[in-house]
C-alpha positions as CSV (number, residue, x, y, z in Angstrom):
1,X,27.9,43.0,6.2
2,X,29.0,45.5,3.7
3,X,26.5,47.7,1.8
4,X,27.2,49.6,-1.4
5,X,24.7,52.1,-2.7
6,X,26.0,51.8,-6.3
7,X,27.5,48.5,-7.4
8,X,28.8,50.1,-10.6
9,X,30.1,47.8,-13.3
10,X,32.6,45.5,-11.5
11,X,33.9,43.1,-14.2
12,X,35.7,40.9,-11.6
13,X,32.4,39.6,-10.2
14,X,30.7,36.6,-11.9
15,X,27.0,37.0,-11.1
16,X,24.7,34.0,-11.0
17,X,20.9,34.2,-10.8
18,X,19.0,32.2,-8.2
19,X,17.4,29.1,-9.5
20,X,14.2,30.3,-7.7
21,X,14.1,33.5,-9.7
22,X,12.4,33.8,-13.0
23,X,12.5,36.3,-15.7
24,X,8.8,37.1,-15.2
25,X,8.7,37.3,-11.4
26,X,9.2,40.2,-9.2
27,X,11.9,38.5,-7.1
28,X,15.2,38.1,-8.9
29,X,18.3,37.7,-6.9
30,X,21.9,37.3,-8.1
31,X,25.0,36.3,-6.2
32,X,28.7,36.6,-6.9
33,X,31.1,34.7,-4.7
34,X,34.7,35.9,-4.1
35,X,37.4,34.7,-1.7
36,X,36.4,37.4,0.8
37,X,32.6,37.6,0.5
38,X,29.4,36.7,-1.2
39,X,27.8,39.7,-3.0
40,X,24.1,39.9,-3.5
41,X,22.0,42.2,-5.8
42,X,18.7,42.6,-7.5
43,X,19.1,41.3,-11.1
44,X,16.5,43.8,-12.4
45,X,18.7,46.6,-11.1
46,X,22.2,45.4,-11.7
47,X,23.8,48.8,-11.2
48,X,21.9,49.5,-8.1
49,X,22.5,48.7,-4.4
50,X,24.1,45.4,-3.4
51,X,25.5,44.0,-0.2
52,X,28.2,41.6,0.7
53,X,28.6,39.1,3.6
54,X,31.5,37.0,4.7
55,X,31.5,33.4,3.5
56,X,30.7,31.8,6.9
57,X,27.7,34.2,7.4
58,X,26.4,33.3,4.0
59,X,26.7,29.6,4.6
60,X,24.8,30.1,7.9
61,X,22.1,32.0,6.1
62,X,21.7,29.4,3.3
63,X,21.5,26.6,5.9
64,X,18.8,28.6,7.8
65,X,16.8,29.3,4.6
66,X,17.0,25.6,3.5
67,X,15.3,24.6,6.8
68,X,12.3,26.9,6.1
């Protein structure tokens, strides 16, 4: 996993908000997939911290979360 304390304004990333997030709720997650990793951030703090995980690790996490 790769953690960045300041995501900055990276125009190469195409962020998508989770379908489970709402504009009113406290939990808003966005992801941006690249060839090397999946980046995750809080949509309410787009310039704040984010982390990235390798594609296989993300796929494993999504499969785990879907079973819960």
